[in-house]
C-alpha positions in Angstrom: -10.5 -15.5 68.8 -10.7 -19.3 68.9 -7.7 -21.6 68.7 -8.1 -22.4 65.0 -8.1 -18.7 64.2 -5.1 -18.1 66.4 -3.2 -20.9 64.6 -4.2 -19.4 61.2 -3.1 -15.9 62.4 0.3 -17.3 63.5 0.9 -18.9 60.2 0.0 -15.7 58.3 1.9 -13.2 60.5 5.0 -15.4 61.0 5.7 -16.0 57.3 9.3 -15.1 56.4 9.8 -16.9 53.1 10.0 -15.8 49.5 7.6 -13.2 48.0 4.1 -14.7 47.2 1.3 -13.4 45.1 -2.2 -14.7 45.9 -5.1 -13.7 43.7 -8.5 -13.2 45.3 -10.6 -14.2 42.2 -13.8 -13.2 43.9 -14.7 -9.5 44.4 -16.6 -10.3 47.6 -13.4 -11.8 49.0 -11.5 -8.6 48.2 -14.1 -6.5 50.1 -14.3 -8.8 53.1 -10.5 -9.1 53.4 -10.3 -5.3 53.5 -13.3 -4.9 55.8 -12.0 -7.4 58.3 -8.6 -5.9 58.4 -6.9 -9.1 57.2 -4.5 -7.3 54.9 -2.9 -5.7 57.9 -1.9 -9.1 59.1 0.2 -9.9 56.0 3.9 -9.6 56.1 5.3 -7.4 53.3 6.4 -10.2 51.1 2.8 -11.5 50.7 0.8 -9.6 48.1 -2.9 -10.0 47.6 -4.0 -9.1 44.1 -7.5 -8.8 42.7 -8.9 -10.9 39.9 -11.9 -11.0 37.5 -14.4 -12.4 39.9 -16.8 -9.4 39.8 -19.4 -10.0 37.1 -20.3 -6.4 36.7 -16.6 -5.4 36.4 -15.8 -7.9 33.6 -18.9 -7.1 31.6 -17.8 -5.4 28.3 -18.6 -1.8 27.6 -20.5 -2.9 24.5 -23.1 -4.7 26.7 -24.0 -1.4 28.4 -24.3 0.2 24.9 -26.6 -2.6 23.8 -28.8 -2.1 26.9 -29.0 1.6 26.2 -29.9 0.9 22.6 -32.8 -1.3 23.7 -33.9 1.3 26.2 -33.8 4.3 23.9 -34.3 3.0 20.4 -36.8 0.2 21.2 -38.4 1.8 24.3 -38.0 -1.5 26.2 -38.4 -1.6 30.0 -34.9 -2.5 31.2 -34.7 -4.6 34.3 -31.3 -5.0 36.0 -29.5 -5.5 39.3 -28.9 -2.1 40.7 -25.1 -1.8 40.5 -25.2 -2.2 36.7 -27.1 1.1 36.3 -24.1 3.4 36.8 -21.5 1.4 34.9 -20.3 3.7 32.1 -20.9 2.7 28.5 -19.2 4.4 25.5 -21.4 7.4 25.6 -23.6 7.0 28.7 -24.6 4.6 31.5 -28.1 3.3 32.0 -28.5 6.1 34.5 -27.8 8.5 31.6 -30.3 6.7 29.4 -32.9 7.0 32.2 -32.2 10.7 32.3 -33.1 10.8 28.6 -36.4 9.2 29.3 -35.6 5.4 29.3 -37.4 3.2 31.8 -34.7 1.4 33.8 -35.9 -0.6 36.8 -33.7 -2.2 39.5 -34.9 -5.7 40.5 -33.8 -8.3 43.0 -34.3 -11.3 40.7 -34.9 -12.1 37.0 -38.2 -13.5 38.1 -39.2 -10.0 39.1 -38.8 -9.0 35.5 -41.0 -11.9 34.4 -43.7 -10.7 36.7 -43.3 -7.1 35.4 -43.8 -8.4 31.8 -47.0 -10.2 32.9 -48.3 -7.0 34.5 -47.4 -4.8 31.4 -48.4 -6.9 28.3 -48.2 -3.9 26.1 -44.5 -3.2 26.8 -41.4 -5.2 26.0 -39.4 -6.1 29.1 -35.7 -7.0 28.9 -33.7 -8.4 31.8 -29.9 -7.8 31.7 -28.5 -11.2 32.5 -25.1 -10.6 34.0 -23.3 -13.0 36.2 -21.3 -16.2 36.7 -22.5 -19.7 37.5 -23.9 -18.4 40.8 -26.7 -16.3 39.2 -27.1 -17.8 35.7 -29.5 -20.6 36.9 -32.0 -17.9 38.0 -31.8 -16.2 34.6 -32.4 -19.6 32.9 -35.4 -20.2 35.2 -36.8 -16.8 34.2 -36.5 -17.7 30.5 -38.1 -21.1 31.1 -41.0 -19.7 33.0 -41.6 -17.0 30.4 -41.7 -19.6 27.7 -44.0 -21.9 29.7 -46.3 -18.9 30.2 -46.2 -17.9 26.5 -44.9 -14.4 27.3 -44.2 -12.6 24.1 -43.0 -9.5 25.7 -40.1 -10.8 27.8 -36.5 -11.4 26.8 -32.9 -11.6 28.1 -29.9 -9.6 27.1 -27.2 -12.1 28.1 -23.6 -11.5 29.3 -23.4 -14.6 31.5 -19.9 -15.9 32.0 -18.3 -19.1 33.3 -15.1 -19.2 35.3 -13.1 -22.3 34.0 -11.6 -20.6 30.8 -11.0 -17.4 32.7 -8.8 -19.4 35.1 -6.9 -20.6 32.0 -6.4 -17.0 30.8 -5.0 -16.2 34.2 -2.5 -19.0 34.6 0.8 -17.5 35.7 -0.8 -14.3 37.1 -0.4 -15.5 40.7 1.3 -18.2 42.8 -2.2 -19.4 43.9 -5.9 -18.6 43.6 -8.4 -18.0 46.3 -11.3 -19.6 44.4 -14.8 -18.1 44.8 -16.8 -20.2 47.2 -20.2 -19.3 45.8 -19.2 -20.3 42.2 -17.8 -23.6 43.4 -21.0 -24.2 45.4 -22.7 -24.5 42.0 -20.0 -26.0 39.8 -18.2 -28.3 42.3 -14.5 -28.7 42.5 -13.6 -30.7 39.4 -12.3 -27.8 37.3 -10.0 -26.6 40.1 -8.7 -30.1 40.8 -8.0 -30.6 37.1 -6.1 -27.3 36.9 -3.9 -28.5 39.8 -3.3 -32.0 38.5 -2.8 -31.2 34.8 -1.3 -27.7 34.9 0.2 -27.3 38.4 -2.2 -24.4 39.2 -2.5 -24.1 43.0 -5.6 -22.8 44.7 -7.9 -22.9 47.7 -11.7 -22.5 47.8 -12.5 -19.9 50.5 -15.6 -18.9 52.4 -16.5 -15.4 53.5 -16.3 -15.2 57.3 -13.2 -14.0 59.1 -12.4 -17.6 60.3 -12.9 -19.0 56.8 -10.8 -16.4 55.1 -8.0 -16.6 57.6 -8.0 -20.4 57.3 -7.9 -20.2 53.5 -5.0 -17.8 53.6 -3.0 -19.8 56.1 -3.5 -23.0 54.2 -2.4 -21.3 51.0 0.7 -19.8 52.6 1.7 -23.1 54.2 1.2 -25.2 51.1 3.0 -22.7 48.9 6.0 -23.3 51.1 6.1 -26.9 50.0 6.8 -26.0 46.4 4.2 -28.6 45.2 0.9 -27.8 43.4 -2.1 -28.1 45.5 -5.9 -27.8 45.7 -7.9 -27.6 48.9 -11.5 -26.9 49.7 -11.6 -24.7 52.8 -15.3 -24.1 52.5 -16.7 -27.6 53.0 -19.8 -26.5 54.8 -21.2 -25.1 51.5 -19.0 -26.4 48.7 -19.3 -30.1 47.8 -17.3 -31.9 45.1 -20.4 -32.5 43.0 -21.6 -28.9 43.3 -25.4 -28.3 42.7 -26.6 -30.8 40.2 -30.1 -29.2 39.8 -28.6 -25.8 39.0 -26.2 -27.3 36.5 -29.1 -29.1 34.8 -31.0 -25.9 34.6 -28.1 -24.1 32.9 -27.5 -26.9 30.5 -31.2 -27.1 29.5 -31.7 -23.4 28.7 -28.2 -22.1 27.8 -25.1 -23.3 25.9 -21.5 -22.1 25.9 -20.3 -19.3 23.6 -17.3 -17.1 23.1 -17.5 -14.0 25.4 -15.7 -10.7 25.8 -14.3 -10.0 29.3 -13.2 -6.5 30.3 -9.4 -6.6 30.6 -9.1 -10.2 29.4 -10.5 -9.8 25.9 -12.4 -12.5 24.0 -12.2 -15.8 25.9 -13.4 -18.8 23.8 -16.4 -20.7 25.3 -16.4 -18.7 28.5 -19.9 -17.3 28.0 -23.5 -18.6 28.0 -26.2 -17.9 25.5 -29.7 -19.1 25.1 -30.2 -22.3 23.2 -32.0 -22.2 19.8 -35.2 -23.4 21.6 -35.2 -20.1 23.5 -34.2 -17.8 20.6 -37.5 -16.0 21.0 -36.3 -14.8 24.4 -32.9 -13.6 23.2 -33.1 -9.8 23.0 -30.3 -9.6 20.3 -32.3 -11.9 18.0 -35.8 -10.6 18.9 -35.0 -7.0 18.2 -32.6 -7.6 15.3 -29.9 -5.8 17.2 -27.0 -4.4 15.1 -23.4 -5.3 16.1 -22.5 -2.8 18.8 -18.9 -2.6 20.0 -18.1 -0.4 22.9 -15.1 1.8 23.5 -13.8 1.9 27.1 -12.5 5.2 28.5 -8.7 5.2 27.8 -8.0 6.7 31.2 -9.5 3.7 33.0 -7.2 0.8 34.1 -10.0 -1.6 35.1 -8.7 -4.1 32.6 -5.3 -4.2 34.2 -6.7 -4.4 37.7 -8.9 -7.4 36.7 -5.8 -9.2 35.5 -3.8 -8.4 38.7 -1.3 -6.3 36.7 -1.8 -3.2 38.8 -3.5 -2.1 42.0 -6.4 0.4 41.8 -4.3 3.0 43.5 -1.8 2.8 40.6 -4.4 4.3 38.3 -4.0 8.0 37.8 -7.7 8.8 37.9 -8.4 6.6 41.0 -9.9 8.7 43.8 -9.6 11.9 41.8 -11.6 11.8 38.6 -12.9 8.3 39.3 -14.9 8.0 42.5 -18.0 6.0 43.5 -20.2 9.1 42.8 -18.5 9.7 39.4 -17.1 6.4 38.2 -14.9 6.2 35.2 -14.8 2.4 35.2 -16.9 -0.6 36.4 -14.5 -1.6 39.2 -15.4 1.6 41.1 -19.2 1.0 40.7 -19.8 -2.6 41.8 -20.1 -3.6 45.4 -17.6 -6.4 44.4 -15.2 -4.1 42.5 -11.6 -3.9 43.6 -11.5 -0.1 43.0 -14.5 0.3 45.2 -12.9 -1.8 48.0 -9.6 0.2 47.8 -11.6 3.5 47.9 -13.6 2.4 50.9 -11.0 0.7 53.0 -7.4 1.3 51.9 -5.3 3.6 54.0 
């Protein structure tokens, strides 16, 4: 362990002040903090709580129902990132739809779905666009390339979300945020600075290695002790103040803000992204004249409360019993970034 890590460890382990609640907004942070054993360093008065930074976890049940409708009623080829396939909808998951004969293909990139559409001109191909600012640019690029190629058999079903208004919905949920480094790498730091300066919301941008996470936690703990609001970028090797201007331009060209439903947080105004009017022909909801589909989450599932930091996964009565990675009741147990999945894998 190098000297900076030793210093960070000393700050963390020696803390003896008032109780603190620190929210790991990012699901990858949750998993890495568990995997690296960093929770075991924390004194009892410091509580790490999980937030809504897992795009699969915050995707509404109704979106899964919409995807199943496209797969079964319209016989579309559904392309998606793999962890979305087992997320429960109201009646079934996409895995359940596939068992009924639907064609559901896991892909690594939205551009893979564009290529599939080119190779299968007689079939309609729909990519499930789920993600935050980190992955939205690639979905925008897919729509742009499909339009430039004149593909009439490709479309997006969008559930893209942006973090700024979600932070607003979570103000007061914790003493400080660990901000997601990969999101800030795209957006830059302006929103986080503004939250600090105008609303007194404290937070630190964190990386993903042991050293980066320990540093971020130590900085958070030390600055919380001052009693003054703060913002720090503890991931400077990747996150710059200006973010990624090219990615931001791509999103602004192809998509525009819209209201969006978040699992657990409800409808958050202007927190989603939808295709602009120029790309309406690539919007699956418009293209297939989709009826309004509203999902019903399983009442036994407490994913919504977990995503707000109101309870731990282990507080849920079905956690680890009825709800397991093989038989998930909620999205947080499915995703590789889900808090329930992390607790199931790593918690003692």
